[in-house]
C-alpha positions, 0 to 999 in steps of 0.5 A, a space after each residue: 782607450 784600452 783597459 789593459 787590466 781587463 784586456 784578453 788577446 784573441 789571437 797573435 800575429 808575428 812575421 816569422 820571415 823577419 824574426 826580430 825576437 830571435 835576434 834577442 834570444 826570445 821565442 814567440 811562446 815567451 812573448 805570448 806568455 807576457 800577455 798573460 802575466 802581470 804586465 805594464 803597457 804604455 804607448 810607444 813614443 816613436 810610432 803612435 800605432 804601437 805599444 810597449 809591454 813589460 811582462 814576465 814569462 812563465 819562467 820569470 824572465 822580464 821582457 819588453 815587447 813592442 806590439 800593435 793592437 789590431 781590430 778584435 784584440 789581435 796582437 801583432 808582436 813586432 820585437 822584444 828584448 830583456 829588461 
């Protein structure tokens, strides 16, 4: 089990060929910012290997992200939208 209060990502992955964030008017940079703010994480109900994160960008935008946690604390961002 991951201790999300002490979690620090080492790197981020994103499939820029299938840019799901852009469809929701979110930049990759905004998505990354959410991992360094005050955030909440819970398991994704549809996919057992994915998580939901609700966090804030530096500009104060509240965003929900879907991501996978890969070995060595590498985060693969899948999609996101405003909440």
